[in-house]
C-alpha positions as CSV (number, residue, x, y, z in Angstrom):
1,M,5.3,86.5,13.4
2,E,1.9,85.5,13.8
3,R,1.5,84.8,9.7
4,R,4.7,82.6,9.9
5,E,3.1,80.2,12.9
6,T,-0.2,80.2,10.7
7,M,1.6,79.2,7.3
8,S,3.9,76.6,9.2
9,K,0.1,74.8,10.9
10,Q,-0.9,74.8,7.4
11,V,2.1,73.1,6.0
12,R,2.1,70.5,9.0
13,R,-1.5,69.9,8.2
14,R,-0.8,69.4,4.9
15,S,2.1,67.0,5.3
16,A,-0.3,64.2,7.3
17,F,-2.4,61.6,5.4
18,T,-6.2,61.9,5.3
19,L,-8.6,59.3,6.3
20,V,-9.8,58.7,2.6
21,E,-5.8,58.4,1.8
22,L,-5.3,56.0,4.3
23,L,-8.2,53.9,3.2
24,V,-7.0,53.5,-0.4
25,V,-3.4,52.5,0.9
26,I,-5.0,49.8,3.2
27,G,-6.8,48.8,0.3
28,I,-4.0,48.3,-1.8
29,I,-2.3,46.4,0.5
30,A,-5.1,44.1,1.1
31,A,-5.6,43.5,-2.8
32,L,-1.9,42.7,-2.7
33,V,-2.0,40.1,0.0
34,A,-5.1,38.4,-1.7
35,I,-3.3,38.2,-5.0
36,L,0.0,37.0,-3.3
37,L,-1.5,34.5,-0.5
38,P,-2.4,31.9,-3.2
39,A,1.3,31.8,-4.5
40,L,2.9,31.9,-1.4
41,N,0.4,28.8,0.1
42,R,1.5,26.7,-3.2
43,A,5.0,27.6,-2.5
44,R,4.7,26.3,1.0
45,Y,2.7,23.2,-0.1
46,E,5.4,22.5,-2.9
47,S,8.2,22.8,-0.1
48,Q,6.5,20.2,1.9
49,I,6.2,17.9,-0.9
50,T,9.8,18.2,-1.5
51,V,10.6,17.4,2.3
52,C,8.5,14.2,2.0
53,A,10.3,13.1,-1.0
54,N,13.7,13.5,1.1
55,N,12.2,11.8,3.6
56,E,11.5,8.7,1.2
57,R,15.2,9.0,0.0
58,Q,16.5,9.0,3.8
59,W,14.3,5.5,4.5
60,M,15.8,4.3,1.1
61,N,19.1,5.1,2.3
62,C,18.8,3.6,5.6
63,M,17.6,0.1,3.7
64,M,20.4,0.2,1.7
65,M,22.7,0.4,4.6
66,Y,20.5,-2.4,6.4
67,A,21.0,-4.3,3.1
68,N,24.9,-3.9,3.1
69,E,25.1,-5.4,6.5
70,N,22.6,-8.4,5.7
71,K,23.7,-10.1,2.5
72,G,22.0,-7.6,0.3
73,F,18.4,-8.1,1.9
74,L,16.1,-5.1,2.7
75,P,14.5,-5.1,5.6
76,R,11.5,-7.0,5.9
77,F,10.6,-8.2,9.8
78,D,7.7,-10.4,9.9
79,G,5.7,-10.6,13.0
80,S,2.1,-10.0,13.7
81,C,0.9,-6.6,13.8
82,G,-2.2,-4.3,12.6
83,A,-4.5,-5.1,10.2
84,G,-2.8,-6.1,7.0
85,N,-2.4,-2.3,5.9
86,A,1.0,-1.6,4.2
87,H,2.1,0.9,6.8
88,D,1.5,-1.2,9.5
89,L,4.9,-2.1,10.9
90,V,6.5,-4.4,13.4
91,M,8.4,-2.6,16.3
92,A,11.7,-4.0,14.7
93,W,11.0,-1.2,12.1
94,Y,11.1,1.6,14.5
95,N,13.9,0.2,16.7
96,L,16.2,0.3,13.2
97,F,14.9,3.6,12.0
98,S,14.8,5.4,15.4
99,G,17.4,3.8,17.0
100,V,20.2,2.4,15.0
101,Y,20.0,5.1,12.1
102,A,18.6,7.9,14.5
103,M,16.0,8.6,12.1
104,P,13.3,11.4,14.1
105,D,9.5,10.5,14.2
106,R,8.4,13.3,12.3
107,M,10.1,11.3,9.2
108,F,7.9,8.6,9.5
109,F,5.6,10.9,8.0
110,C,4.9,13.3,5.0
111,P,5.1,16.9,6.3
112,L,1.2,17.3,4.9
113,Q,0.0,14.9,7.9
114,S,-1.1,16.2,10.7
115,D,0.8,16.1,14.2
116,D,-2.0,13.8,15.8
117,A,-0.7,11.1,13.4
118,V,2.9,11.3,14.4
119,N,2.1,11.1,17.8
120,G,0.2,7.8,17.6
121,L,3.2,6.2,15.6
122,T,3.8,3.6,18.1
123,S,0.6,3.9,20.3
124,S,-0.6,0.5,19.5
125,G,2.1,-1.4,20.2
126,F,3.5,-1.6,16.6
127,V,4.2,1.0,14.1
128,I,1.8,3.1,12.1
129,S,3.7,5.0,9.7
130,G,2.7,7.9,7.3
131,Y,4.1,5.6,4.3
132,S,3.2,2.5,2.8
133,I,6.1,-0.2,2.4
134,W,5.5,-2.5,-0.2
135,I,8.3,-5.0,0.4
136,P,6.2,-8.4,1.0
137,R,6.4,-9.8,4.7
138,S,4.3,-12.1,6.9
139,P,2.3,-10.4,9.8
140,S,0.7,-14.1,10.4
141,A,1.4,-18.0,9.4
142,G,0.4,-18.4,6.1
143,V,-0.4,-15.0,4.8
144,I,2.1,-12.8,2.8
145,Y,0.9,-9.0,2.2
146,P,1.3,-7.2,0.1
147,P,-0.5,-10.0,-1.4
148,D,-0.1,-11.6,-5.1
149,P,-3.3,-12.0,-7.3
150,P,-5.5,-13.4,-6.3
151,G,-4.6,-12.8,-3.0
152,S,-3.8,-14.8,0.1
153,G,-5.5,-15.3,3.4
154,S,-8.5,-12.8,3.5
155,Y,-7.2,-10.3,1.1
156,T,-8.2,-9.7,-2.4
157,V,-6.3,-7.8,-4.7
158,V,-7.6,-5.4,-7.7
159,G,-6.1,-6.7,-11.0
160,T,-3.8,-9.3,-12.1
161,D,0.0,-7.4,-11.6
162,P,1.5,-8.2,-8.5
163,I,2.4,-5.7,-5.8
164,R,6.0,-6.2,-5.2
165,A,8.9,-4.3,-4.4
166,P,12.4,-5.7,-4.4
167,I,13.4,-8.0,-1.5
168,K,17.3,-7.3,-1.9
169,Q,19.7,-5.3,-3.9
170,G,19.9,-6.5,-7.6
171,D,16.2,-7.9,-7.5
172,M,14.8,-6.9,-10.9
173,T,12.3,-9.3,-11.2
174,D,9.5,-11.3,-9.6
175,N,10.1,-14.8,-9.8
176,S,6.6,-15.8,-10.2
177,L,5.6,-13.6,-12.9
178,G,8.9,-12.6,-14.6
179,Q,7.9,-9.0,-14.5
180,P,10.7,-6.3,-14.1
181,I,9.4,-4.8,-10.7
182,A,12.7,-2.5,-9.9
183,Q,11.5,0.0,-12.1
184,I,7.6,-0.1,-11.6
185,D,7.0,-1.1,-8.2
186,P,7.7,1.6,-5.4
187,V,9.6,0.3,-1.9
188,I,7.7,3.0,-0.1
189,S,5.1,5.7,-1.1
190,D,3.1,8.1,0.8
191,D,0.1,6.5,2.7
192,V,-3.2,6.7,0.4
193,L,-6.0,4.8,2.3
194,L,-9.7,4.9,1.3
195,V,-12.6,4.0,3.9
196,T,-14.2,0.5,3.0
197,S,-17.5,2.6,2.1
198,A,-15.7,4.8,-0.4
199,V,-15.2,1.8,-2.6
200,T,-16.3,-1.5,-3.4
201,A,-14.9,-4.6,-5.0
202,A,-17.3,-3.6,-8.0
203,N,-16.0,-0.4,-8.7
204,A,-12.2,-0.2,-7.2
205,A,-10.6,-1.4,-10.6
206,T,-12.0,1.7,-12.3
207,Y,-12.0,4.2,-9.0
208,D,-11.0,7.8,-9.9
209,L,-8.7,8.8,-7.1
210,H,-8.4,12.3,-8.1
211,A,-12.0,12.9,-8.0
212,A,-12.3,11.0,-4.7
213,P,-13.6,13.6,-1.9
214,P,-12.0,14.2,1.1
215,S,-14.4,12.0,3.1
216,A,-13.4,9.0,1.1
217,F,-9.8,9.1,2.6
218,Y,-8.7,7.5,6.0
219,P,-7.9,10.4,8.6
220,D,-4.8,11.4,7.9
221,R,-3.5,8.9,5.3
222,N,-4.5,11.1,2.2
223,G,-1.5,11.5,0.3
224,H,-1.2,15.2,-1.0
225,L,-4.5,16.7,-1.0
226,L,-4.7,20.2,-2.7
227,R,-8.0,22.1,-2.6
228,G,-9.6,19.0,-1.3
229,R,-8.7,16.3,-4.1
230,L,-5.8,14.0,-4.2
231,D,-2.9,16.2,-6.2
232,S,-0.1,13.8,-6.2
233,V,2.1,11.0,-4.1
234,N,5.4,10.4,-3.8
235,Q,7.0,7.0,-4.4
236,G,10.5,5.5,-3.5
237,F,12.4,2.9,-5.4
238,I,15.3,0.4,-4.9
239,D,17.5,2.8,-6.6
240,G,17.2,5.3,-4.1
241,H,15.7,8.0,-6.0
242,A,12.0,9.2,-5.4
243,E,9.5,10.4,-7.7
244,R,6.0,12.3,-7.6
245,V,3.4,10.7,-9.8
246,A,-0.2,11.9,-10.6
247,P,-3.4,9.9,-9.1
248,S,-3.8,8.6,-12.5
249,S,-0.9,6.5,-12.5
250,M,-2.3,5.0,-9.0
251,R,-4.9,2.6,-8.0
252,V,-6.9,1.0,-5.3
253,R,-5.0,-2.4,-4.8
254,Y,-6.7,-4.3,-1.7
255,P,-8.6,-3.9,1.3
256,A,-7.2,-4.8,4.7
257,N,-9.2,-2.8,7.1
258,A,-9.1,0.0,4.3
259,W,-8.3,0.0,0.8
260,N,-4.8,0.4,0.1
261,C,-3.7,2.4,-2.7
262,W,-0.3,2.9,-4.7
């Protein structure tokens, strides 16, 4: 009987893990996590960009519904607000999209932008969206933005091509320059703002947005950053589609209280 008890204890001892075996297992798990974590982070990043593109499609759907009820014209809503940036919108925008079309505040922003930005959406008495709206509008008498070259009022445009989204359904050309704008000029895009100290009028035309450090971007207005660099931007067009573009397809366009890009 005593011999059987001794053998049973030996079997129980052999069935337990040693400290070395536990450490080996933990090490393997840690290595697997280290290998999989970047892939998981990338998948999460890509899913947020997909949600961002869907937000822009919803914006376009709302604009089309508005146009169907307003002789084909997209929402414009002139009125004094902000500093002339493309994301500065009068409260009529919020009343339309949030009130009439029940768009939640979070959809005014790319998911990669912080909740602090969302909380400040209407805190200034006007709308500070996370998306730039490129439909021309007037924030004050005699001024239109986004401006046409060579600019209007106090705004200066980089380059000679216009920054013009269509203003109504079926609007395929810019009447002043005869350029097709429905395909090349977005109606909405992710906000990309550069602080004025990062860019000068002399280097704006050749400024490399992909190489720009995080400190060059206005807080919470930086498109899709990946590993500290601008990776891409979503843009929405009048036909309702949204596409993802590389920084090489974007340029610094004009300064208001920051340098606006698309």
